[in-house]
N, C-alpha and C positions, 0 to 999 in steps of 0.2 A: 504491499501504497504508499498512498505518495501524498504528501499533504499542497496540495491548493490553498491561496488564499484571495477570492475577489471580492476587486470594493466595488458596489452596488451602490450608482444612479438611477437616485428613482424620480418619477413625474413628480410637479410640486403637492403636495400632498399623499402621500402613498409608500412611505415610505414603510409605517405598522403596518399597511396593508399586505404589502409584499413582501415584508420579514413574514405575517403569519404561513401567508404562501407558502413561500420557501421551506418553513419548517413543517409546513402538513405535504409536499410534497414530494420530498426532495433529499434524499434518504442516507446522499452521500454527508450531507451538514452532519460535521461535528458540533461549531460554533458556527453561530448568529449575529454582531454587537453592529448599534447604532454608532454610527459615528459625526461626530462633527468637519465642517472642509469640503470640498466640494465632491465628494462623495459621502451617502448618508450609512447606509452600508457595507460591513467587514462581515463576506463569509468564511469560515473553513471550509474545507471540503480535502478527502481519503477517497479518493481513486486507484481501486487497480492497475498494480501497472505498467500492466499492460493498455490501458482506456486513453485514447485519444485525450490530452482538459480540453483540448481547443473546439473539437466534435461537443462534447459537453460543456463547455459552461453557453453555444449557439443554442444547445439546445436543450436545456434544461435550467441556465441563472437566464440567459435575456429574454426569452419567451413569457418570463410570468408575470402577468396580468403588470402596467405601473413601473415596471425597468426602463429606460431611457439609455443608462451606455454604464461598461462592464468596462472595468480594470484588471485583465493577472496574471498572481508574478508567484511561480511555478519554487519551489522548494526548493534546496538541494541537500539537506543539514540541518539534520535541532539537535542543539545540544541542550545540556545541559549540566546542572551542577555537579562537580567530582562530591569526591569522601573531602569532608574541611581537613584539614590542614596540623600538623599539632605545631605548637612551636613552643 
């Protein structure tokens, strides 16, 4: 599995509707956050490693009613904190 992050710009006044629709219909959705700035929502999706992210975004995310634009970030590595060092 690999994670992709999608910034979603919604039509004015539709961010909460889009968020609910995404949560109800996209099983690959792991987290969805409302954000400020140019985009309204940030979604984290987990895809099978052989799945085409571009096709997923255009067919599953961009087709949600109320979505005006998207920007996709594909991740390479996830970093976590290591064990605490003893000094």
